[in-house]
Residue, then its C-alpha position, 0 to 999 in steps of 0.5 A: x515716248x516724251x521729253x522733260x519738258x512735257x507736262x502729264x495732265x492728270x485726269x480731270x477731278x469730279x470738282x473740274x467735271x462739276x456742272x450746274x444742275x446735273x444730279x447724280x440721283x433723286x432721293x424718294x420722298x421721306x415716309x417721315x415728317x420733315x424737320x428743320x435743322x438748326x441754322x447753327x448747325x448748317x453751313x452757308x455754303x456747301x460746294x459740292x460738285x454736281x454730276x450725272x451718276x456715271x461721272x461719279x462712277x467712273x471717277x471711283x472705278x479709275x481711282x480703284x485701278x491706281x492700287x495693284x490688286x489681287x482682283x487684278x491679277x497675280x501678286x507673287x509675295x505672301x502678303x496677306x494684304x494680297x491675297x485672294x479671300x473667297x467672296x462667299x467667306x466674307x459673306x458668312x462673316x456678315x450673316x445677322x447671327x454672328x454680326x450682331x451679336x455682342x460679346x457681353x450677351x449672356x452665353x445662353x444666347x450666343x451658343x452660335x458663336x461659342x460653338x464655332x469658336x470650339x470647333x475652329x479651336x479644334x480644327x487648328x489644333x488638329x491641323x498642326x498637331x498642338x494639344x491647346x490653342x486660344x483664339x484671342x491674339x489680334x494679329x500675327x505679331x500679337x501671337x508672336x508676342x503671346x508665345x514670347x510671354x508663355x515661354x517666359x512664364x513656362x521657365x519662371x514657373x520652373x524657377x529657371x529665371x536666369x534665361x533672359x535671351x531668344x534666338x532669332x535666325x537671320x531667315x526668320x520673320x522680321x516682327x520677331x526680334x521686335x516681339x521678343x525685345x517688347x517681352x523684355x528678352x535680349x534678342x541674339x541673331x543666329x546666322x544662315x548657311x551657305x545654304x539659307x539654312x540656320x547654321x548649326x555650329x552658330x546655333x549650337x554656340x549661342x544655346x546654353x542655360x540664358x536661352x529661352x527659346x528660338x523663333x523659327x520661320x520655316x519656310x524661311x523669308x527665303x522661300x527655303x524649308x531648313x534641311x536641318x529642322x529637326x536637328x535644330x529643334x534638338x539643338x534648342x531642347x537640348x539646352x533647355x530652351x523652347x522653340x517658337x514657330x512663326x506662322x507666316x508660311x504656314x501655307x506651305x506645310x499644310x497637308x505636308x507637315x504638322x509643326x507640332x508633331x515634329x517638336x515645335x512647341x508653339x506657334x501662331x497661325x496667321x488667319x489672315x493669311x493661311x485661311x480666308x480672313x479679309x486683311x486688306x487696308x491693315x485689318x483686323x488680323x487674327x492670330x491664335x496661339x497653339x501649345x504642346x500639352x506642357x504649356x496648355x496651362x499658360x495660355x492666355x485665358x479664358x478659352x472656350x470650352x464645353x461646361x457641360x454635356x448634354x444628353x442624347x444628340x443635344x449640342x452641349x453647353x459651351x463656355x469659357x474656362x481658364x488655363x491653370x497657369x494663365x498669362x492672363x488676358x492678351x485681348x478684350x473679349x474674345x479676340x477679333x470674333x468678326x475674323x473667324x467665321x470666315x475662317x473656319x469655312x477654308x480650316x474646315x477643308x484642310x483639317x485632314x480627319x475631321x468632317x466639315 
């Protein structure tokens, strides 16, 4: 133990370890002619530390230990940044055919990419019981906003223009109210009951003909599966609202419950949480949105689809299709395509009826 007068000295910096003449690496002779850079591009003095290779390696390894990481130990929360991602899935995303394509290439030259996106759409629909799906949203909260816009477009298309409020349980994911507010909706908080479920009496009192819908996280942020899930959904549907499922905790449902089967109308998937997309350091994420049949026409477009069937055993021609009443694009090009190849490996395993 140390008293308050003790000063703890930090490890020496690489500048303090520097010693004139030490070399960490020796570059080979260039195989191209040497050229002199213009003097105005060169610094007069560049006081970089002079270190042996082992000093540099130890310095960065020691720095890496300051942050707790999933590679170093168990992490009890559901943070996507701290979720383990199999390294082979990251290698998959770096395969040249995926990594070196360009979103503006002609579709004839990227049929493999489009086939991957189409197949992933089908797997994600099957896993959660939805009819249609978009891969465009760039992250979970972006998927939420996309869902809010779809819900509003659905009501507007039916001439139901007085629906202006979104119901959000106090146990919901924290981005739900922000996404609803960004969609210009009034946010109404619904309290929990003594067991951590949505309070049914409070929900009934809040539901009326101005309700756009309910954004529900299940299991919720208390880690509890709502005991009255079907009743919650029925109450919202009875007042003409839609039920949005926040996919942040979808890990707990896979293989047990398909949200679309119990009446949830739309939901985003956090590919960087539930599957194996790398997400350390804040990105990139991916937040596809699945919807039931009555909302399929409002999905953002374009979607990847089969534009021409082929004879015999030849693969079909993949291209882009636009839903009839689309809310428009929500992301440039095809979303975060680089996250999709490594997602597919895990989604394939989780799909109950689709062979890999």
